[in-house]
C-alpha positions as CSV (number, residue, x, y, z in Angstrom):
1,X,25.4,35.6,-37.0
2,X,29.1,36.0,-36.9
3,X,30.2,37.3,-33.5
4,X,33.9,37.0,-34.1
5,X,35.8,40.0,-32.7
6,X,32.8,41.2,-30.7
7,X,32.9,41.7,-26.9
8,X,30.7,39.1,-25.2
9,X,30.5,41.3,-22.1
10,X,29.2,44.3,-24.0
11,X,25.6,43.5,-23.4
12,X,26.2,43.3,-19.7
13,X,27.9,46.7,-19.5
14,X,26.0,49.7,-18.2
15,X,24.7,52.0,-21.0
16,X,26.9,54.8,-22.2
17,X,25.5,58.0,-20.8
18,X,28.0,60.2,-22.4
19,X,25.3,61.9,-24.4
20,X,23.4,62.8,-21.2
21,X,23.8,66.2,-19.5
22,X,25.3,66.2,-16.0
23,X,21.9,67.1,-14.6
24,X,20.0,64.3,-16.4
25,X,22.7,61.8,-15.5
26,X,22.4,62.7,-11.7
27,X,18.6,62.3,-11.9
28,X,18.9,58.9,-13.6
29,X,21.4,57.8,-10.9
30,X,19.1,59.0,-8.1
31,X,16.0,57.2,-9.6
32,X,18.0,54.0,-10.2
33,X,19.2,54.1,-6.6
34,X,15.7,54.3,-5.3
35,X,14.7,51.4,-7.6
36,X,17.6,49.3,-6.2
37,X,16.5,50.2,-2.6
38,X,12.9,49.1,-3.4
39,X,14.1,45.9,-5.0
40,X,16.1,45.1,-1.8
41,X,13.0,45.7,0.3
42,X,10.9,43.4,-1.9
43,X,13.5,40.7,-1.7
44,X,13.7,40.9,2.1
45,X,9.9,40.7,2.3
46,X,9.8,37.7,0.0
47,X,12.3,35.9,2.2
48,X,10.2,36.6,5.2
49,X,7.2,35.3,3.4
50,X,9.0,32.1,2.5
51,X,10.1,31.5,6.1
52,X,6.5,31.9,7.2
53,X,5.3,29.5,4.5
54,X,7.8,26.9,5.7
55,X,6.4,27.2,9.2
56,X,2.9,26.9,7.9
57,X,4.0,23.7,6.1
58,X,5.3,22.3,9.4
59,X,1.9,22.9,11.0
60,X,0.1,21.4,8.0
61,X,2.2,18.2,8.2
62,X,1.5,17.8,11.9
63,X,-2.2,18.0,11.3
64,X,-2.3,16.1,8.0
65,X,-3.6,19.2,6.1
66,X,-3.0,19.5,2.3
67,X,-0.4,22.0,1.0
68,X,-2.5,23.0,-2.0
69,X,-5.7,24.8,-1.0
70,X,-7.2,26.2,-4.2
71,X,-10.0,28.2,-2.5
72,X,-7.4,30.0,-0.3
73,X,-5.2,30.7,-3.3
74,X,-8.2,31.9,-5.4
75,X,-9.3,34.3,-2.6
76,X,-5.8,35.6,-2.2
77,X,-5.2,36.3,-5.9
78,X,-8.7,37.9,-6.2
79,X,-8.0,40.1,-3.2
80,X,-4.6,41.4,-4.3
81,X,-5.9,42.0,-7.8
82,X,-8.8,43.9,-6.4
83,X,-6.6,46.0,-4.1
84,X,-4.1,46.8,-6.7
85,X,-4.1,50.5,-7.7
86,X,-1.9,52.6,-10.0
87,X,-0.3,51.6,-13.3
88,X,0.4,47.9,-12.5
89,X,-2.1,45.9,-14.7
90,X,-4.2,43.3,-12.9
91,X,-2.7,40.5,-15.0
92,X,0.8,41.5,-13.9
93,X,-0.3,41.5,-10.2
94,X,-1.8,38.0,-10.7
95,X,1.3,36.7,-12.4
96,X,3.6,38.0,-9.7
97,X,1.5,36.4,-6.9
98,X,1.1,33.1,-8.9
99,X,4.9,32.8,-8.7
100,X,4.9,33.8,-5.0
101,X,2.4,31.1,-4.2
102,X,4.3,28.5,-6.2
103,X,7.4,29.3,-4.1
104,X,5.3,29.1,-1.0
105,X,4.0,25.7,-1.9
106,X,7.5,24.5,-2.6
107,X,8.7,25.8,0.8
108,X,5.8,23.9,2.5
109,X,7.0,20.7,0.8
110,X,4.2,20.1,-1.7
111,X,4.2,16.8,-3.5
112,X,4.5,16.7,-7.3
113,X,1.5,17.3,-9.6
114,X,0.6,14.2,-11.6
115,X,-0.6,14.0,-15.2
116,X,-1.2,11.2,-17.7
117,X,1.8,10.2,-19.9
118,X,-0.4,10.7,-23.0
119,X,-0.9,14.4,-22.2
120,X,2.6,15.0,-20.9
121,X,3.6,17.1,-23.8
122,X,0.4,19.2,-24.1
123,X,-0.5,19.9,-20.5
124,X,2.7,21.2,-18.7
125,X,2.8,24.5,-20.5
126,X,-0.7,25.5,-19.5
127,X,-0.2,23.9,-16.1
128,X,3.0,25.8,-15.5
129,X,1.3,29.0,-16.4
130,X,-1.5,28.2,-13.9
131,X,0.5,26.9,-11.0
132,X,4.0,28.4,-11.3
133,X,7.7,27.7,-12.0
134,X,8.4,26.0,-8.6
135,X,5.9,23.2,-9.0
136,X,7.1,19.7,-10.0
137,X,5.2,17.6,-12.6
138,X,5.4,13.8,-13.0
139,X,3.7,11.6,-15.6
140,X,1.8,8.3,-15.0
141,X,0.6,5.6,-17.3
142,X,-3.0,5.6,-16.1
143,X,-5.7,7.2,-14.0
144,X,-5.4,4.3,-11.6
145,X,-1.8,5.3,-10.9
146,X,-2.8,9.0,-10.5
147,X,-5.6,8.0,-8.1
148,X,-3.2,5.8,-6.1
149,X,-0.8,8.7,-5.9
150,X,-3.5,11.1,-4.7
151,X,-4.7,8.7,-2.0
152,X,-1.2,8.0,-0.7
153,X,-0.2,11.6,-0.7
154,X,2.6,11.0,-3.3
155,X,0.8,13.5,-5.6
156,X,-0.7,16.8,-4.5
157,X,-2.9,17.2,-7.6
158,X,-3.8,15.2,-10.7
159,X,-4.5,16.8,-14.1
160,X,-6.9,15.2,-16.5
161,X,-8.5,16.5,-19.7
162,X,-12.2,16.2,-19.8
163,X,-11.9,13.3,-22.3
164,X,-9.5,11.5,-20.0
165,X,-11.9,12.0,-17.0
166,X,-14.7,10.6,-19.1
167,X,-12.7,7.5,-19.8
168,X,-11.8,7.2,-16.1
169,X,-15.6,7.3,-15.2
170,X,-16.8,4.8,-17.8
171,X,-17.8,2.1,-15.3
172,X,-20.3,2.3,-12.5
173,X,-17.6,1.1,-10.0
174,X,-15.2,3.8,-11.2
175,X,-17.8,6.5,-10.8
176,X,-18.6,5.5,-7.3
177,X,-14.9,5.4,-6.4
178,X,-14.3,8.8,-7.8
179,X,-17.3,10.4,-6.1
180,X,-16.3,8.9,-2.7
181,X,-12.6,9.9,-2.9
182,X,-11.9,12.7,-5.3
183,X,-13.0,16.3,-6.1
184,X,-12.6,18.5,-9.1
185,X,-11.4,21.9,-7.8
186,X,-10.7,23.8,-11.0
187,X,-10.0,23.7,-14.7
188,X,-7.5,25.2,-17.1
189,X,-7.6,26.1,-20.7
190,X,-4.8,24.4,-22.7
191,X,-4.5,27.5,-24.8
192,X,-4.8,31.2,-24.4
193,X,-8.3,31.0,-25.8
194,X,-11.0,30.7,-23.1
195,X,-13.7,29.0,-25.1
196,X,-12.2,25.6,-25.1
197,X,-14.5,22.5,-25.3
198,X,-14.9,20.4,-22.1
199,X,-13.1,17.4,-23.8
200,X,-9.9,19.5,-24.0
201,X,-10.1,21.5,-20.8
202,X,-7.6,20.4,-18.1
203,X,-9.4,19.4,-14.9
204,X,-7.7,19.7,-11.5
205,X,-8.4,16.7,-9.3
206,X,-7.6,16.5,-5.6
207,X,-8.6,14.2,-2.7
208,X,-12.2,14.7,-1.6
209,X,-11.0,15.8,1.9
210,X,-9.9,19.2,0.5
211,X,-13.6,20.3,0.3
212,X,-15.2,22.8,-2.1
213,X,-15.2,26.5,-2.5
214,X,-17.6,28.7,-0.5
215,X,-18.4,30.8,-3.5
216,X,-18.3,29.3,-7.0
217,X,-19.4,29.8,-10.6
218,X,-18.4,26.4,-12.0
219,X,-20.1,23.1,-11.3
220,X,-19.0,19.8,-12.7
221,X,-21.7,17.1,-12.5
222,X,-22.3,13.6,-13.7
223,X,-25.7,12.6,-15.0
224,X,-26.7,8.9,-15.4
225,X,-28.6,8.8,-18.6
226,X,-29.1,7.2,-22.1
227,X,-29.3,10.3,-24.3
228,X,-26.8,12.9,-23.1
229,X,-27.9,15.7,-25.3
230,X,-31.6,15.5,-24.5
231,X,-30.8,15.0,-20.8
232,X,-28.7,18.1,-20.5
233,X,-31.2,20.2,-22.4
234,X,-33.9,18.9,-20.0
235,X,-31.7,19.9,-17.0
236,X,-31.0,23.4,-18.3
237,X,-34.6,24.0,-19.3
238,X,-35.6,23.1,-15.7
239,X,-33.4,25.8,-14.2
240,X,-34.9,29.2,-13.5
241,X,-31.7,31.1,-14.6
242,X,-31.5,31.0,-18.4
243,X,-28.0,32.5,-18.4
244,X,-26.5,29.3,-17.1
245,X,-24.2,27.7,-19.8
246,X,-23.9,24.0,-20.0
247,X,-21.2,21.9,-21.8
248,X,-21.6,18.2,-22.0
249,X,-19.3,15.2,-22.8
250,X,-20.7,11.7,-23.2
251,X,-19.2,9.1,-20.9
252,X,-19.7,5.8,-22.8
253,X,-20.2,2.6,-20.8
254,X,-18.0,-0.4,-21.5
255,X,-21.0,-2.5,-22.6
256,X,-24.6,-2.2,-23.6
257,X,-25.6,-3.2,-20.0
258,X,-23.5,-0.3,-18.5
259,X,-25.5,2.9,-18.5
260,X,-23.9,5.9,-20.2
261,X,-23.6,9.2,-18.5
262,X,-23.0,12.9,-19.3
263,X,-20.1,14.8,-17.8
264,X,-21.4,18.3,-17.6
265,X,-19.7,21.6,-16.8
266,X,-22.1,24.3,-15.8
267,X,-21.0,28.0,-15.9
268,X,-23.0,30.3,-13.8
269,X,-23.3,34.0,-14.7
270,X,-21.9,35.1,-11.3
271,X,-20.4,33.4,-8.1
272,X,-23.0,32.0,-5.8
273,X,-23.1,30.3,-2.4
274,X,-21.9,26.7,-3.0
275,X,-24.2,24.9,-0.6
276,X,-27.3,26.7,-1.7
277,X,-26.6,26.4,-5.4
278,X,-25.8,22.7,-5.3
279,X,-28.8,21.9,-3.1
280,X,-31.0,23.7,-5.7
281,X,-29.3,21.8,-8.5
282,X,-29.9,18.4,-7.0
283,X,-33.5,19.4,-6.3
284,X,-34.0,20.5,-9.9
285,X,-32.4,17.2,-11.1
286,X,-34.8,15.2,-9.0
287,X,-37.8,17.1,-10.2
288,X,-36.7,16.5,-13.8
289,X,-36.2,12.8,-13.0
290,X,-32.4,12.9,-13.4
291,X,-29.8,11.1,-11.3
292,X,-27.2,13.8,-10.7
293,X,-23.8,13.3,-8.9
294,X,-21.6,16.2,-7.9
295,X,-17.9,16.0,-9.1
296,X,-16.8,19.4,-8.2
297,X,-17.7,23.0,-7.4
298,X,-15.1,25.8,-7.9
299,X,-14.4,29.4,-9.0
300,X,-13.6,30.0,-12.6
301,X,-10.0,30.5,-13.6
302,X,-10.5,32.6,-16.7
303,X,-9.9,35.9,-14.8
304,X,-6.5,34.7,-13.7
305,X,-4.9,33.5,-16.9
306,X,-6.1,29.9,-16.6
């Protein structure tokens, strides 16, 4: 487009209201003044919130507590969405508070979010949508580097696709290390489509000390087995609730002597008590003769754009 001779400031100038009647013009000015006053109040409240977040960060650092607490954030977002009334859509409320919490984590001094270099191009867009614009992302060559960053505190969170996690869990030693030190606290769809296979879903991994959700409808488990498909079918068949949906991903061992395993994502029809549901799951696994290990329990992110 040829812009020669055009005024570059024209788009920044206020609209020409010469065609408005004096009465309508006064009404517009009064309404805009009220909007400006509300904007100023919102800005002042946000500044107050950021100051409080910075103080919370100081307390967390003194006690060695993590900045990113997914259960707290999920509860907050669900609460404000539930309390929202009027014409503001729920997705807009959630998007606004996602950015507010991203700013709060930055004010608290959150460490960067780590991801594998191989997925550095595909993951950030979805991760940015899930976490917010103030979060920092860094790429690492391997899961071993991500794990070291999580344990040292240099990374707040690690992001792995289901396929990457399956590779990271391919040896017995690696599985034991993961179960002892790390926890899956959520997953993100890499696209706007919600029905994405487990291999492509982006799993959020944190140090084990961050705990699990009190209420959850997603459970990530690892089943030591030979035939993953038959094993998962056996597990689901053993459950009383037929509405539970299971997605499995085979974790191949490095050699014939290393047992394979199934990485399984269970989707429950509704949020349930975490302790009770996992105890029942382990009991069902034992009765079905399956060796089940818990990788993570968390609330689904689909309702919040994840």
